[in-house]
N, CA, C and O atoms as CSV, one atom per row, in Angstrom:
chain,resi,resn,atom,element,x,y,z
A,1,MET,N,N,20.473,6.441,-8.017
A,1,MET,CA,C,20.284,6.047,-6.547
A,1,MET,C,C,19.045,4.977,-6.612
A,1,MET,O,O,18.365,4.757,-7.615
A,2,TYR,N,N,18.903,4.387,-5.389
A,2,TYR,CA,C,17.948,3.445,-5.066
A,2,TYR,C,C,16.546,4.254,-4.911
A,2,TYR,O,O,16.374,5.131,-4.065
A,3,PHE,N,N,15.638,3.860,-5.786
A,3,PHE,CA,C,14.335,4.343,-5.689
A,3,PHE,C,C,13.459,3.185,-5.203
A,3,PHE,O,O,13.869,2.031,-5.324
A,4,GLU,N,N,12.181,3.472,-4.617
A,4,GLU,CA,C,11.341,2.490,-4.042
A,4,GLU,C,C,11.038,1.518,-5.321
A,4,GLU,O,O,10.410,1.931,-6.295
A,5,GLN,N,N,11.489,0.336,-5.234
A,5,GLN,CA,C,11.255,-0.770,-6.146
A,5,GLN,C,C,10.754,-2.034,-5.173
A,5,GLN,O,O,10.829,-3.207,-5.540
A,6,ASN,N,N,10.348,-1.709,-4.171
A,6,ASN,CA,C,9.993,-2.942,-3.271
A,6,ASN,C,C,8.847,-3.760,-3.770
A,6,ASN,O,O,8.725,-4.942,-3.450
A,7,ASP,N,N,7.981,-3.119,-4.577
A,7,ASP,CA,C,6.801,-3.819,-5.150
A,7,ASP,C,C,7.133,-4.732,-6.327
A,7,ASP,O,O,6.275,-5.462,-6.822
A,8,PHE,N,N,8.386,-4.679,-6.766
A,8,PHE,CA,C,8.840,-5.422,-7.935
A,8,PHE,C,C,9.841,-6.521,-7.573
A,8,PHE,O,O,10.707,-6.375,-6.711
A,9,GLU,N,N,9.646,-7.708,-8.345
A,9,GLU,CA,C,10.562,-8.849,-8.078
A,9,GLU,C,C,11.976,-8.486,-8.718
A,9,GLU,O,O,12.994,-8.921,-8.179
A,10,ILE,N,N,12.048,-7.722,-9.819
A,10,ILE,CA,C,13.255,-7.490,-10.365
A,10,ILE,C,C,13.435,-6.002,-10.149
A,10,ILE,O,O,12.564,-5.190,-10.462
A,11,LYS,N,N,14.608,-5.667,-9.596
A,11,LYS,CA,C,15.010,-4.262,-9.540
A,11,LYS,C,C,16.240,-3.871,-10.360
A,11,LYS,O,O,17.223,-4.612,-10.370
A,12,CYS,N,N,16.210,-2.763,-11.025
A,12,CYS,CA,C,17.412,-2.312,-11.807
A,12,CYS,C,C,18.004,-1.246,-11.214
A,12,CYS,O,O,17.283,-0.525,-10.523
A,13,GLU,N,N,19.257,-0.960,-11.337
A,13,GLU,CA,C,20.086,0.094,-10.741
A,13,GLU,C,C,21.241,0.364,-11.806
A,13,GLU,O,O,21.382,-0.357,-12.793
A,14,TRP,N,N,22.004,1.386,-11.547
A,14,TRP,CA,C,23.226,1.796,-12.184
A,14,TRP,C,C,24.301,2.077,-11.489
A,14,TRP,O,O,24.246,2.880,-10.557
A,15,GLY,N,N,25.448,1.447,-11.846
A,15,GLY,CA,C,26.787,1.804,-11.163
A,15,GLY,C,C,26.924,1.209,-9.813
A,15,GLY,O,O,26.112,0.461,-9.269
A,16,LYS,N,N,28.084,1.644,-9.327
A,16,LYS,CA,C,28.633,0.873,-7.963
A,16,LYS,C,C,27.707,1.358,-6.992
A,16,LYS,O,O,27.485,0.527,-6.111
A,17,GLN,N,N,27.092,2.446,-6.872
A,17,GLN,CA,C,26.185,2.998,-5.748
A,17,GLN,C,C,24.902,2.131,-6.007
A,17,GLN,O,O,24.327,1.698,-5.009
A,18,GLY,N,N,24.482,1.885,-7.036
A,18,GLY,CA,C,23.334,0.972,-7.302
A,18,GLY,C,C,23.517,-0.541,-6.679
A,18,GLY,O,O,22.624,-1.089,-6.033
A,19,VAL,N,N,24.623,-1.062,-6.921
A,19,VAL,CA,C,25.003,-2.292,-6.627
A,19,VAL,C,C,25.042,-2.302,-4.981
A,19,VAL,O,O,24.653,-3.287,-4.354
A,20,LEU,N,N,25.500,-1.230,-4.397
A,20,LEU,CA,C,25.685,-1.230,-2.810
A,20,LEU,C,C,24.299,-1.093,-2.318
A,20,LEU,O,O,24.084,-1.634,-1.234
A,21,GLN,N,N,23.290,-0.467,-2.901
A,21,GLN,CA,C,21.994,-0.166,-2.528
A,21,GLN,C,C,21.283,-1.413,-2.638
A,21,GLN,O,O,20.539,-1.781,-1.729
A,22,LEU,N,N,21.480,-2.187,-3.833
A,22,LEU,CA,C,20.561,-3.505,-3.958
A,22,LEU,C,C,21.183,-4.619,-3.245
A,22,LEU,O,O,20.483,-5.569,-2.892
A,23,ALA,N,N,22.318,-4.589,-3.024
A,23,ALA,CA,C,23.007,-6.040,-2.582
A,23,ALA,C,C,22.180,-6.441,-1.104
A,23,ALA,O,O,21.767,-7.594,-0.979
A,24,PRO,N,N,21.986,-5.545,-0.117
A,24,PRO,CA,C,21.378,-5.945,0.981
A,24,PRO,C,C,19.862,-6.432,0.846
A,24,PRO,O,O,19.320,-7.041,1.768
A,25,VAL,N,N,19.244,-6.149,-0.280
A,25,VAL,CA,C,17.852,-6.599,-0.379
A,25,VAL,C,C,17.699,-7.582,-1.624
A,25,VAL,O,O,16.608,-7.801,-2.150
A,26,SER,N,N,18.800,-8.105,-2.009
A,26,SER,CA,C,18.763,-8.996,-3.322
A,26,SER,C,C,19.372,-10.291,-3.020
A,26,SER,O,O,20.381,-10.419,-2.326
A,27,ASP,N,N,18.664,-11.329,-3.613
A,27,ASP,CA,C,19.235,-12.712,-3.665
A,27,ASP,C,C,20.404,-12.995,-4.660
A,27,ASP,O,O,21.372,-13.721,-4.431
A,28,VAL,N,N,20.144,-12.286,-5.822
A,28,VAL,CA,C,21.038,-12.277,-6.823
A,28,VAL,C,C,21.269,-10.843,-7.408
A,28,VAL,O,O,20.374,-9.999,-7.401
A,29,ILE,N,N,22.415,-10.633,-7.872
A,29,ILE,CA,C,22.830,-9.453,-8.694
A,29,ILE,C,C,23.356,-9.822,-9.860
A,29,ILE,O,O,24.215,-10.704,-9.844
A,30,VAL,N,N,22.965,-9.245,-11.072
A,30,VAL,CA,C,23.418,-9.503,-12.388
A,30,VAL,C,C,24.058,-8.121,-12.964
A,30,VAL,O,O,23.358,-7.118,-13.097
A,31,ILE,N,N,25.271,-8.141,-13.256
A,31,ILE,CA,C,25.961,-6.874,-13.717
A,31,ILE,C,C,26.019,-7.095,-15.330
A,31,ILE,O,O,26.507,-8.115,-15.817
A,32,VAL,N,N,25.502,-6.093,-16.066
A,32,VAL,CA,C,25.510,-6.154,-17.497
A,32,VAL,C,C,26.560,-4.997,-17.838
A,32,VAL,O,O,26.408,-3.848,-17.422
A,33,ASP,N,N,27.501,-5.349,-18.530
A,33,ASP,CA,C,28.595,-4.378,-18.939
A,33,ASP,C,C,28.444,-4.049,-20.460
A,33,ASP,O,O,29.367,-4.134,-21.270
A,34,VAL,N,N,27.141,-3.656,-20.750
A,34,VAL,CA,C,26.911,-3.399,-22.302
A,34,VAL,C,C,27.871,-2.392,-23.049
A,34,VAL,O,O,28.433,-2.559,-24.131
A,35,LEU,N,N,27.920,-1.239,-22.151
A,35,LEU,CA,C,28.406,-0.066,-22.685
A,35,LEU,C,C,29.952,-0.099,-23.149
A,35,LEU,O,O,30.400,0.490,-24.133
A,36,SER,N,N,30.639,-0.860,-22.295
A,36,SER,CA,C,32.053,-1.169,-22.382
A,36,SER,C,C,32.296,-2.009,-23.548
A,36,SER,O,O,33.240,-1.774,-24.302
A,37,PHE,N,N,31.428,-3.050,-23.745
A,37,PHE,CA,C,31.563,-4.056,-24.817
A,37,PHE,C,C,31.337,-3.289,-26.043
A,37,PHE,O,O,32.146,-3.366,-26.968
A,38,SER,N,N,30.240,-2.519,-26.115
A,38,SER,CA,C,29.905,-1.826,-27.307
A,38,SER,C,C,31.250,-0.835,-27.793
A,38,SER,O,O,31.692,-0.720,-28.935
A,39,THR,N,N,31.687,-0.238,-26.668
A,39,THR,CA,C,32.712,0.638,-27.063
A,39,THR,C,C,33.926,-0.122,-27.589
A,39,THR,O,O,34.573,0.338,-28.529
A,40,CYS,N,N,34.239,-1.238,-27.023
A,40,CYS,CA,C,35.365,-2.093,-27.474
A,40,CYS,C,C,35.226,-2.447,-28.798
A,40,CYS,O,O,36.183,-2.327,-29.564
A,41,ILE,N,N,33.939,-2.956,-29.245
A,41,ILE,CA,C,33.660,-3.245,-30.681
A,41,ILE,C,C,33.740,-2.235,-31.652
A,41,ILE,O,O,34.161,-2.463,-32.786
A,42,GLU,N,N,33.346,-1.086,-31.257
A,42,GLU,CA,C,33.417,0.099,-32.135
A,42,GLU,C,C,34.884,0.496,-32.271
A,42,GLU,O,O,35.218,0.835,-33.406
A,43,ILE,N,N,35.773,0.514,-31.368
A,43,ILE,CA,C,37.122,0.864,-31.460
A,43,ILE,C,C,37.773,-0.160,-32.439
A,43,ILE,O,O,38.474,0.242,-33.367
A,44,ALA,N,N,37.530,-1.520,-32.224
A,44,ALA,CA,C,38.235,-2.590,-32.896
A,44,ALA,C,C,37.661,-2.511,-34.316
A,44,ALA,O,O,38.437,-2.697,-35.253
A,45,ASN,N,N,36.334,-2.245,-34.563
A,45,ASN,CA,C,35.956,-2.216,-35.911
A,45,ASN,C,C,36.542,-0.971,-36.698
A,45,ASN,O,O,36.904,-1.049,-37.872
A,46,SER,N,N,36.597,0.110,-35.988
A,46,SER,CA,C,37.187,1.229,-36.577
A,46,SER,C,C,38.729,1.268,-36.931
A,46,SER,O,O,39.225,2.144,-37.640
A,47,ARG,N,N,39.451,0.195,-36.343
A,47,ARG,CA,C,40.648,-0.024,-36.611
A,47,ARG,C,C,40.846,-1.303,-37.508
A,47,ARG,O,O,41.918,-1.909,-37.513
A,48,GLY,N,N,39.874,-1.644,-38.186
A,48,GLY,CA,C,39.840,-2.742,-39.194
A,48,GLY,C,C,39.580,-4.291,-38.678
A,48,GLY,O,O,39.705,-5.299,-39.373
A,49,ALA,N,N,39.218,-4.239,-37.395
A,49,ALA,CA,C,39.134,-5.743,-36.765
A,49,ALA,C,C,37.927,-6.292,-37.283
A,49,ALA,O,O,37.015,-5.530,-37.606
A,50,ILE,N,N,37.807,-7.621,-37.410
A,50,ILE,CA,C,36.648,-8.374,-37.580
A,50,ILE,C,C,36.217,-9.145,-36.410
A,50,ILE,O,O,36.917,-10.005,-35.875
A,51,ILE,N,N,35.050,-8.811,-36.036
A,51,ILE,CA,C,34.583,-9.298,-34.644
A,51,ILE,C,C,33.582,-10.508,-34.983
A,51,ILE,O,O,32.622,-10.331,-35.733
A,52,LEU,N,N,33.828,-11.596,-34.460
A,52,LEU,CA,C,33.015,-12.991,-34.463
A,52,LEU,C,C,32.331,-13.150,-33.244
A,52,LEU,O,O,32.975,-13.157,-32.195
A,53,LEU,N,N,30.842,-13.307,-33.249
A,53,LEU,CA,C,30.292,-13.477,-32.024
A,53,LEU,C,C,29.658,-14.793,-32.021
A,53,LEU,O,O,29.078,-15.197,-31.012
């Protein structure tokens, strides 16, 4: 949930509810989807794929 982050220029939140809470008070929202990416890499590697970044 949205906790008082008014004193900070950069605010961090989690999930859809976080986006909904921060959207009205933010000029820009950046979504980082690291967990899904990491999971995809792990699954691909465990099946023999080679990942090039």
